[in-house]
N, C-alpha and C positions, 0 to 999 in steps of 0.2 A: 581167607574164615571158612567158608565152604565149600567142599572137595563139588566140583563140574558135577553136579544135580541139576541141572537141568534148570540153577538160578544166575543169577550177575548177578556178581554185588560193584555198585553207583557207589560214584564220588559222590563229593560235598556237597558240589556242585546241584550237578545234576541230580539233586533228593531235597537240593532248595527252592528249584525248580518246578519237581512233582509235585512237590508241597504248594504253591503258590495255584496253581490248576487245579485244586477242590477245596471244596468247601467245608467239607465235613472230616472232624478226625476222632480219636479217641484220648483222649487224659487219665495217667495210669499212675494210684496213685494209693499211700497205706491207708486203710478205715479202717479203724479198731482192732491194728495191728495184724490187718487180712490186707492184700492187694484188691483193689479197686476203680474201674474203669469207667468213665464215663464220655457221651459221643457229647462233643459240643462243639459250634460252628466256630471259625477261626482265622485269621490271617497272620502273614509273616509283618514284619518291623524291616527296614530295610538295614538291616547286620542280621538279616535269619531270624531272631530272636523271636517269638508262636507267639501270637496276644491274643488275649481271649478276654469277654469281655461277660461280664455277670453280675448279681446283685451282691450288694456289698453287706446285706446280711449273712447271705448261702455260706451251709453244710462245707461250698464244696473250698470258698476260700481260706475257713476257718482251717481245712486238712491241709494246703497245697502255701498258704504262704508260709515262705523262710524256706520250704523242703525241695530237696532235689525229685523229681519226679520223671516220667516218660511221657511222650505224647508220639503217637502213633499216627499214621494218617494212608489211605491206598487208594488203587483200584486196581478193581478186576475184572477182565473179561472171561465171562462163563465156557461161552462157545469157540473161542480159538485160545483156553487154557493158557490166558499167558496175564504181567500182571505186573503190579512192583508193589511194594510196601517200604515208608520209612521211620525212624524213631530219630529224633532227638531228648535229646537225656539233656535236664539239667536244671538249673537251681529254679524254682520256679516264684514270684515277688508282685506282691499286689504295685503298682505304680500309684506312689505317692507326691513326687514333682506337679505343683499345680499346673509349670506348665508343660510339660508333660504334657499331664493329664488330659488338657486342653488342645493339643497334637494328638492324640490318639482317639479326640471324641470325634475331631474331624477325619482324622484317615485309615481310625483303627477300625474294631471291626463290628456291624452291627448285632446287637442284639436278638436273635431270633424269640424273647418273652422279655419285654422290655420292665424296669423296676422303678423303682421312682428317686433309688439310690444304688446306683452302678458303678460299678469298681476296673478297671485293665489288669486282668492278671500277664504280664510280663516271665517267658521259660529260656532260660538264655540258653543258647545252643552249645553247649558246651562238646554233647556227642553228639554227630548226627550220620547215623546206618542206615545202608538202604537198600534193599535186595530186589528185582527183576525175575522176575519166571516168565524164559523162554521160549517157555514148550510149544507153540504157536507160530505162526508165520509173522505177526503183527503183534508191535510192542507200542502204541503211543508214542509213535515218532522216534523211537528206541530202538538205536538199532540191535540187531541182534549179533551174540557171541556165537563165533566160529567151533 
């Protein structure tokens, strides 16, 4: 997809493995017909779906429930000029099934700003892409491209 410009494309499984190692990412959605980016804590579900937990009445829930969104997370080492970025694109939806909600209450992400009434939002991983910057000699355990 990209020319050999110091970046290496990451396979889907490698992208999901890296996502599981960081606690914060950014959700990209539309707000008043303009792009909006919001940092959020998250976790991955067993199928690679991105899970968020937020206040049921939040503006974020109203903006993304039923919409296609992008979710990005990364890790960069400025000292070695290396790092990675992963983007998950897919439909976001509020988890409405009571059994699934109960399961996620035990295993899902914890809200950093608890609210009396919280919901889980699932982002289906329809498209998972990633790139590693290989400018340095180390890359978070990833093999460097020749």
